[in-house]
Steps between C-alpha positions, in 0.01 A plus 500: 500500500590809300420833649416834339369827627142599462624844404797524258845552663836570347660201656374144601651298774472135615363437846487259796560123450432447135528886475768532757719805468809624690319765676613528859231360728344762738417363846133536606610729788632742232174479314281598789395858409201715599188528305501732192219506249747601224684171548184289491533174297297495195417232232654690219844483684492120489718315255331271261643138519472256205535125535839331394385136526191306423429445870517866578256553223266228649500672823400841346239331302359340813510822685330686219235226494410578853626186677491572870671198656841442343833327571838613347758243579847381375850609435665804642554806267170445296302797610256294692475771779584806292206452250230451761614796697512706183156402377345548847640850539399591141141385570465676836630834344248471222209744519261223391606258776289359783806398694634732767836366594779245427591284799817313498519215762821317607607269777757628746667182451812580718271463790123463537505716803686823440389669825833466665681700229553871570301777312148540382310215295570716193874515568520122580327424160709752292745254368210279366358807308823593326428284177173694445662835560762395233222385259305827535832701468536325157142539401470876573881595466504658843639345829216621713220333296414224743491728804285757302249224406467409856453866604218520242341188640550323175754239635522307811753250635388232742674212663319182582565593870250795468206343309258394781164688493570675165263491214666594166216654292539661161871389495739342256700276732856368395613222725881479442756233593217274595732204514609644838147473635366214726135379466378724776620802316351397178165426646510837688568685179210326318276572782580889475382536142210738508235619257608611139868385555734285287810307607820391337736255664879509404770274593761225410516190716869466420565822688344417830665630808326239716705202395720515812206567734378219737184706585373622181408302182439687180126485387599557144396157361200469730379831371543379146303182575194696617525793251520284199163344607338844471346609169599864589874427523739590206867381516782634306819301541833662397793284376861594462413581131306794648805646696566860384689637791843438352671235288719399799200450719343286233816294438544448875147379559502267202833349617364452855188316357706278292729411796187411704490801737 
């Protein structure tokens, strides 16, 4: 994915993952600032991303077509999370949109019950939100973009721990790292999809954090078995040829696959 500004700038920069720059990451605590209308996130501040691979282009075509149940799976460093978050934010910020918010859902895979950890629920989940703060920092060229979007009610982060009783209406839902979810979490998410919403699942079964767990089993392949039987499902599978994060990442992943890992 190549990025460019919606308004001309004197200098262009790469960004996160495939756009990763050397900008020092700002912690989410540092990004928490009070509301200020002059700092409101607007659509014309969003960088424009262009596809760098055929599969990235296929995703953008499917999204433009209006597909509302999608899966983006495969190798690390292919933009399979960045592109859905980008398109979701772009659409929600549009004046013509019917969608009210972007909802990112992740499993708190370190432990399904985080109640014993110190701090508020938001503080406990903070480490799992950091990738989306980094994505938004790149997309808007400002480190507070994710927290601003949340202040404006445009973005929301939810863990699978906190989904019971919620109906996600008028939302673009991005389910990330879904290989770390068990069947109960997957079915809970699918049961939360409300009216006028769309959902995109992202993940890579080779990066599961559940492989050492005796209690949890990844529902990745069970999800695919069911989803592939549904006419509404669109699947984009990224291969090592789609890796654009860095040449070293690409070389490493290809070498691992050749060695059988």
